C-alpha positions as MATLAB code, in Angstrom:
seq = 'XXXXXXXXXXXXXXXXXXXXXXXXXXXXXXXXXXXXXXXXXXXXXXXXXXXXXXXXXXXXXXXXXXXXXXXXXXXXXXXXXXXXXXXXXXXXXXXXXXXXXXXXXXXXXXXXXXXXXXXXXXXXXXXXXXXXXXXXXXXXXXXXXXXXXXXXXXXXXXXXXXXXXXXXXXXXXXXXXXXXXXXXXXXXXXXXXXXXXXXXXXXXXXXXXXXXXXXXXXXXXXXXXXXXXXXXXXXXXXXXXXXXXXXXXXXXXXXXXXXXXXXXXXXXXXXXXXXXXXXXXXXXXXXXXXXXXXXXXXXXXXXXXXXXXXXXXXXXXXXXXXXXXXXXXXXXXXXXXXXXXXXXXXXXXXXXXXXXXXXXXXXXXXXXXXXXXXXXXXXXXXXXXXXXXXXXXXXXXXXXXXXXXXXXXXXXXXXXXXXXXXXXXXXXXXXXXXXXXX';
ca = [
     -15.813  -13.764   87.548;
     -13.842   -9.896   88.216;
     -16.098   -7.910   85.228;
     -13.027   -5.604   85.775;
     -10.919   -8.096   84.494;
     -10.853   -7.926   80.608;
     -12.136  -10.186   78.392;
      -9.348  -11.815   75.436;
     -11.302  -13.652   72.428;
      -9.323  -15.910   70.363;
     -10.529  -15.532   66.847;
      -9.375  -17.408   63.828;
      -7.160  -15.847   60.982;
      -6.836  -18.147   58.963;
      -8.889  -16.778   56.347;
      -8.140  -13.484   56.691;
      -4.827  -15.449   55.547;
      -5.818  -17.246   52.545;
      -7.325  -14.545   51.266;
      -4.167  -12.384   51.450;
      -2.376  -14.748   49.636;
      -4.871  -15.445   46.776;
      -4.700  -11.433   46.389;
      -0.761  -12.282   46.962;
      -1.127  -14.629   44.191;
      -3.513  -12.692   41.513;
      -1.225   -9.667   42.034;
       1.690  -11.604   41.267;
      -0.094  -12.880   37.837;
      -0.672   -9.559   36.595;
       3.091   -9.138   37.268;
       3.951  -12.314   35.113;
       1.768  -11.277   32.779;
       2.993   -7.672   32.333;
       6.205   -8.461   31.957;
       5.291  -10.981   29.103;
       3.066   -8.452   27.384;
       6.183   -5.694   27.285;
       8.821   -8.817   26.645;
       7.076   -9.490   22.629;
       6.027   -7.009   19.265;
       5.805  -10.033   17.607;
       1.355  -10.274   17.728;
       1.319  -13.867   17.072;
       2.911  -14.219   19.910;
       1.957  -11.672   22.067;
      -1.853  -13.206   21.873;
      -0.214  -16.636   22.798;
       1.533  -15.945   25.359;
      -0.582  -13.614   27.177;
      -3.841  -15.983   27.138;
      -1.587  -18.898   27.839;
      -0.537  -16.911   31.354;
      -4.042  -16.071   31.762;
      -6.183  -18.689   31.657;
      -3.554  -20.854   34.524;
      -3.903  -17.320   36.908;
      -7.381  -17.812   36.432;
      -7.275  -21.530   36.468;
      -9.895  -21.345   33.958;
     -10.641  -24.243   30.743;
     -10.747  -22.380   27.711;
      -9.373  -18.331   27.787;
      -9.774  -16.269   24.201;
      -9.601  -13.420   22.930;
     -11.217  -11.380   19.753;
     -10.248   -8.617   18.126;
     -12.631   -6.083   15.771;
     -11.896   -7.134   12.073;
     -11.427   -3.163   11.038;
     -12.476   -3.794    7.596;
     -16.220   -6.330    8.648;
     -16.557   -5.232   12.709;
     -16.497   -8.110   13.131;
     -15.780  -10.691   16.142;
     -12.716  -13.107   15.217;
     -11.439  -15.374   16.806;
      -7.651  -14.102   17.678;
      -6.676  -17.003   20.467;
      -8.636  -19.490   20.985;
      -6.854  -21.939   23.911;
      -8.838  -25.561   25.178;
      -9.433  -27.952   23.736;
     -11.039  -27.260   21.496;
      -9.820  -24.120   20.473;
      -8.945  -24.495   16.957;
     -12.618  -25.440   16.193;
     -13.890  -22.962   18.001;
     -11.379  -20.241   15.607;
     -12.706  -22.182   12.378;
     -17.110  -21.785   13.018;
     -17.049  -18.867   14.677;
     -17.188  -15.663   13.945;
     -19.310  -12.910   15.463;
     -21.011   -9.496   14.311;
     -20.891   -6.245   17.385;
     -23.596   -6.918   19.538;
     -24.612  -11.252   18.848;
     -23.911  -13.470   21.748;
     -21.851  -12.258   25.217;
     -18.560  -10.897   23.642;
     -19.863   -9.258   20.890;
     -22.732   -7.369   23.783;
     -18.674   -6.346   25.621;
     -17.558   -5.488   22.737;
     -20.781   -2.792   21.704;
     -21.523   -1.837   24.999;
     -18.076   -1.581   27.261;
     -19.208   -3.358   30.279;
     -17.229   -5.988   31.555;
     -19.459   -9.238   32.755;
     -19.155  -11.499   35.472;
     -21.232  -15.027   34.812;
     -21.946  -17.540   37.174;
     -24.109  -19.467   34.503;
     -23.703  -18.381   31.117;
     -27.049  -19.691   30.361;
     -28.780  -18.566   31.705;
     -27.560  -14.771   29.921;
     -30.462  -13.750   26.845;
     -27.185  -12.638   24.634;
     -24.869  -16.571   24.547;
     -25.698  -17.918   22.036;
     -25.487  -22.003   21.973;
     -24.164  -22.383   18.481;
     -20.743  -22.525   19.584;
     -21.700  -25.312   22.233;
     -23.450  -27.101   19.697;
     -20.914  -27.410   17.342;
     -18.011  -28.224   19.636;
     -19.962  -29.825   22.426;
     -18.792  -28.587   24.957;
     -20.812  -26.973   28.297;
     -19.992  -23.267   28.657;
     -20.830  -22.353   31.883;
     -19.310  -19.590   34.465;
     -17.636  -16.028   32.306;
     -15.911  -13.572   32.411;
     -15.883  -11.441   29.375;
     -13.775   -7.258   29.241;
     -13.017   -5.610   26.864;
      -9.718   -4.209   25.353;
      -9.550   -1.110   25.377;
      -7.024    1.281   24.036;
      -7.272    5.209   24.003;
     -11.191    4.817   24.229;
     -11.628    2.702   21.354;
     -12.617   -1.417   21.888;
     -10.940   -3.570   20.136;
     -11.776   -6.123   20.974;
     -12.858   -8.509   23.954;
     -10.867  -11.017   26.787;
     -12.632  -14.224   27.686;
     -12.077  -16.693   30.411;
     -14.262  -19.523   30.758;
     -15.141  -22.216   33.153;
     -13.680  -22.354   36.226;
     -11.514  -25.503   37.114;
     -11.986  -25.065   41.225;
     -14.334  -24.453   43.806;
     -17.117  -22.687   44.096;
     -16.708  -23.200   40.353;
     -17.360  -19.230   39.676;
     -15.589  -16.063   39.797;
     -14.531  -13.510   41.425;
     -15.620   -9.606   41.354;
     -11.678   -9.697   42.456;
     -10.869  -12.331   39.246;
     -13.123   -9.701   37.090;
     -11.066   -6.691   38.290;
      -8.207   -8.763   37.970;
      -9.153   -9.411   34.208;
      -9.853   -5.966   33.617;
      -6.377   -4.836   34.745;
      -4.596   -7.868   32.256;
      -6.793   -6.728   29.629;
      -5.323   -2.841   29.430;
      -1.889   -3.810   29.110;
      -3.002   -6.359   27.259;
      -4.791   -3.630   24.579;
      -2.002   -1.498   24.815;
       0.463   -4.141   23.744;
      -2.319   -4.774   20.781;
      -2.026   -1.780   19.235;
       1.486   -1.313   19.403;
       2.361   -4.716   17.883;
       0.049   -3.870   15.489;
       2.075   -0.429   14.805;
       5.052   -1.895   15.077;
       3.710   -4.344   12.201;
       2.696   -1.908    9.930;
       6.140    0.625   10.814;
       7.643   -3.164    9.298;
       5.864   -3.579    6.203;
       6.325    0.242    5.693;
      10.487   -0.089    5.590;
       9.883   -3.033    4.114;
       7.650   -1.421    1.660;
      10.071    1.874    1.295;
      12.676   -0.682    0.644;
      10.979   -2.370   -2.469;
      10.049    1.340   -3.362;
      14.320    2.482   -3.332;
      14.589   -0.495   -4.768;
      12.372   -0.171   -7.642;
      13.588    3.262   -8.406;
      16.871    2.512   -8.646;
      15.631    0.182  -11.543;
      13.871    2.684  -12.906;
      16.764    5.318  -12.965;
      19.032    2.713  -14.401;
      16.921    1.717  -17.542;
      16.813    5.306  -18.640;
      20.054    6.698  -20.264;
      23.110    8.591  -17.960;
      23.606   10.226  -20.477;
      22.281   12.795  -23.327;
      23.718   11.556  -27.206;
      26.423   13.874  -28.570;
      26.108   14.008  -32.093;
      27.718   17.246  -34.438;
      24.914   19.883  -35.126;
      21.965   18.263  -32.231;
      21.124   19.312  -28.766;
      19.407   17.533  -26.843;
      17.952   17.578  -23.490;
      15.324   15.057  -20.923;
      13.537   15.291  -17.662;
      11.830   12.832  -15.298;
      10.010   13.670  -12.975;
       8.127   11.441  -11.301;
       4.556   11.693   -9.004;
       5.104    9.527   -6.362;
       7.871    8.248   -5.613;
       8.349    5.732   -8.671;
       5.777    6.112  -12.073;
       5.450    5.331  -15.457;
       6.713    7.946  -17.376;
      10.482    6.833  -19.422;
      12.197    7.969  -22.195;
      15.588    6.698  -24.290;
      17.971    6.353  -27.246;
      19.622    3.653  -29.151;
      22.661    4.195  -31.406;
      21.571    2.687  -34.609;
      24.575    1.777  -37.639;
      24.177    4.278  -41.126;
      24.473    7.397  -38.239;
      20.783    6.923  -37.184;
      19.258    7.187  -33.831;
      16.047    5.378  -32.432;
      14.225    7.393  -29.780;
      11.396    6.738  -27.398;
       9.027    7.835  -25.338;
       6.469    6.793  -23.284;
       3.995    6.479  -20.318;
       2.628    3.354  -19.002;
      -0.655    3.052  -17.335;
       0.090    3.354  -13.282;
       2.265    4.106  -10.555;
       3.982    2.489   -8.794;
       6.305   -0.265   -8.763;
       4.178   -2.181  -11.009;
       4.637    0.685  -13.689;
       8.361    1.069  -12.809;
       9.172   -2.509  -13.424;
       6.676   -3.294  -16.399;
       8.876   -0.366  -17.726;
      11.908   -1.137  -16.819;
      11.303   -4.446  -18.533;
      10.155   -2.525  -21.996;
      12.848   -0.540  -21.832;
      15.328   -3.593  -22.153;
      12.366   -5.207  -25.149;
      13.355   -2.278  -27.220;
      17.039   -2.277  -27.003;
      16.782   -5.130  -28.297;
      14.129   -5.590  -30.786;
      15.100   -1.968  -32.748;
      17.966   -3.882  -33.961;
      15.774   -6.483  -35.015;
      13.223   -3.827  -36.701;
      14.346   -1.019  -37.945;
      11.430    0.992  -39.168;
       9.330    2.203  -36.805;
       6.286    1.102  -37.473;
       7.591   -2.164  -37.540;
       9.068   -1.807  -34.432;
       5.981   -0.846  -32.708;
       4.375   -3.842  -33.760;
       6.708   -6.835  -32.634;
       6.512   -5.090  -29.884;
       2.274   -4.733  -29.032;
       2.680   -8.816  -29.866;
       4.903   -9.391  -26.595;
       3.117   -6.963  -24.773;
       0.250   -8.676  -25.464;
       0.991  -12.145  -24.975;
       2.577  -10.741  -22.132;
       0.699   -7.993  -20.499;
      -1.117   -8.578  -17.188;
      -4.123   -7.133  -14.893;
      -5.423   -4.526  -17.718;
      -1.256   -2.794  -18.187;
      -0.641   -0.492  -21.459;
       1.607    1.879  -23.046;
       1.086    4.499  -24.941;
       4.461    6.139  -26.460;
       6.136    6.975  -29.506;
       8.961    6.082  -31.449;
      11.291    8.147  -34.372;
      14.297    7.319  -36.185;
      16.275   10.159  -36.634;
      18.195    9.884  -39.414;
      21.596   12.470  -38.350;
      22.703   13.229  -41.066;
      19.725   13.585  -44.176;
      17.859   15.638  -41.109;
      14.553   13.535  -41.138;
      12.706   11.855  -39.146;
      10.411    8.685  -39.111;
       7.216    8.483  -36.400;
       4.889    5.400  -35.489;
       2.772    6.617  -32.538;
       1.351    4.016  -30.207;
      -1.919    6.121  -28.399;
       0.452    8.974  -27.370;
       0.247   12.738  -27.383;
       1.383   14.045  -30.586;
       4.923   15.412  -30.032;
       6.161   18.629  -31.370;
       7.554   20.504  -34.218;
       9.268   24.202  -33.686;
      11.341   26.477  -36.096;
      11.300   30.040  -36.537;
       8.173   30.500  -38.335;
       5.595   28.146  -37.213;
       4.776   25.577  -34.719;
       2.406   22.363  -35.029;
       2.129   19.016  -33.463;
       3.666   16.381  -35.478;
       1.026   13.434  -37.138;
      -2.534   12.962  -38.096;
      -5.093   11.288  -36.178;
      -5.728    8.644  -38.741;
      -2.059    7.406  -38.414;
      -2.245    7.040  -34.761;
      -2.413    3.373  -33.313;
      -4.134    2.243  -30.422;
      -1.801    2.000  -27.153;
       0.720   -1.786  -26.578;
      -0.513   -4.407  -25.095;
      -3.953   -3.476  -25.771;
      -5.292   -5.833  -29.341;
      -3.788   -7.929  -31.291;
      -2.613   -8.295  -34.644;
      -1.695   -4.110  -34.484;
      -0.168   -3.099  -37.873;
       0.731    0.185  -36.971;
       1.413    2.666  -39.615;
       4.814    5.401  -39.533;
       5.052    9.233  -40.628;
       8.405   10.946  -42.251;
       9.754   14.461  -41.295;
      11.493   17.196  -42.667;
      14.012   18.638  -39.930;
      15.016   22.348  -40.948;
      17.818   24.142  -39.360;
      17.421   25.630  -36.475;
      14.331   23.645  -35.280;
      12.995   21.495  -32.298;
      10.736   18.877  -31.928;
       9.448   17.724  -27.812;
       8.165   14.715  -26.555;
       5.975   14.268  -23.760;
       3.366   12.352  -20.929;
       0.275   13.571  -20.456;
       1.283   15.315  -17.220;
       2.445   18.560  -19.385;
      -0.795   19.130  -20.543;
      -3.533   17.290  -18.266;
      -1.699   19.281  -15.081;
      -4.960   20.789  -13.512;
      -5.357   24.111  -11.051;
      -7.063   25.226   -8.308;
     -10.186   25.293  -10.669;
     -10.135   22.287  -12.195;
      -8.561   23.841  -15.698;
      -6.244   21.435  -17.332;
      -3.021   22.906  -18.475;
      -3.251   22.209  -22.419;
      -2.052   22.260  -25.701;
      -2.157   25.629  -26.289;
      -0.451   26.694  -23.380;
       2.477   24.269  -24.158;
       2.760   25.055  -27.461;
       2.739   29.075  -26.476;
       5.787   28.063  -24.072;
       7.578   25.848  -26.637;
       7.230   29.197  -29.183;
       9.244   31.655  -26.641;
      12.421   29.490  -27.525;
      12.072   27.300  -30.475;
      15.696   25.967  -29.977;
      16.723   25.746  -27.365;
      16.025   22.130  -25.846;
      16.828   23.456  -21.911;
      14.837   26.672  -21.678;
      12.156   24.775  -23.284;
      12.426   21.702  -20.660;
      12.638   24.236  -17.818;
       9.866   27.000  -19.640;
       7.363   24.503  -19.600;
       7.955   22.721  -16.730;
       8.541   26.081  -14.698;
       4.878   26.656  -16.163;
       3.361   23.506  -14.876;
       4.426   24.210  -11.322;
       2.837   27.684  -11.654;
      -0.189   26.659  -12.967;
      -0.362   23.729  -10.594;
       1.314   25.505   -7.708;
      -2.311   24.935   -5.176;
      -2.897   21.468   -6.334;
       0.266   19.575   -6.925;
       1.431   17.243   -9.905;
      -0.997   14.547   -9.652;
       0.386   12.869  -12.684;
       4.130   12.016  -14.433;
       5.958   14.374  -16.223;
       8.855   13.806  -18.835;
      10.372   15.719  -21.446;
      12.516   14.920  -24.303;
      13.435   17.832  -26.785;
      15.806   17.456  -29.261;
      17.265   20.994  -31.936;
      19.526   21.091  -35.179;
      21.559   23.737  -35.546;
];
């Protein structure tokens, strides 16, 4: 044979073609899973869809996703697909570092194991409890913004050679990156929805609360009124109200429900409704508070209670009767003096704590050009940056400046408290109600 004639060798390219086809299939599976990830924001549906597609793409007998519990740090099954998936979800919970999944969640290194029984970290408990035999496994971390939030496992290859390739490990790493972002996005979406729901609830509760506060102040000859309600949060537990009663009498109440937020607001709304009803049945302040206390004690839940002052104002005789249920003392002021109205031995406990309490009452005459200021502890317990309280003395001093002008008293106290707490901000509700004789 002539050596100068080039020799041609016939090569079988079928193995290269098969490898290329497998790559295309894997890429197609990745695209399919990516489309699933991008099409769903419900975390439950998202995880189920992703793991179903992953199990199919890897020709695996089982697939699972475990996420880290933010409170405990444990790994918990979110999705477990396969013949014993439901059993696994019920019995399996891992600490970080425990088992294969715990190890990957701890160090963030993907693993491709031909037989998990050869790995020192594998826990046999799961197989013993389910009569399942785990062999080949891929396990990769779910990582987002540099933080591991869980792991994905693909278990037991169903096609020859019954082990997973390194390319399949790379494919699962790619899928896990997208899945981790999707899980994080779905969680954020859930938080946003919950926040929107909470905001709607807060708005509704605020509307309920405001609906139970007086829309207008009383208009009575020789009397002037002013009031202010400023919750520290969007809604609070402070309230005030007026009740028109027979014989030129006016019921006046100001109180503070324990706690803040929706529960305090709804408690306040129902209490206001109770007062509206019982003021007609029990005209004497001491009788009214005794009855309201019984109602609240029977109904009170989670330790909720209320402090309040109830006054019965006789607008003809210029006289008030006062019953106090654990509230701060009102302030009386005229041209001669300013002082706290009430004696400690006449003050009863807050409403709703102790059953069968008999409340007392006191009677005070109102001088001409005098005022009465009711307030909540958010005024005197307001703190500055040094932790000092606004206190009674500052309150009395501010009232003395304008002893018979309700509007100026309310504005003066509010401005003083705001200036006093300007670096810290108020942490409690602030409510004021002032009336004066002219």
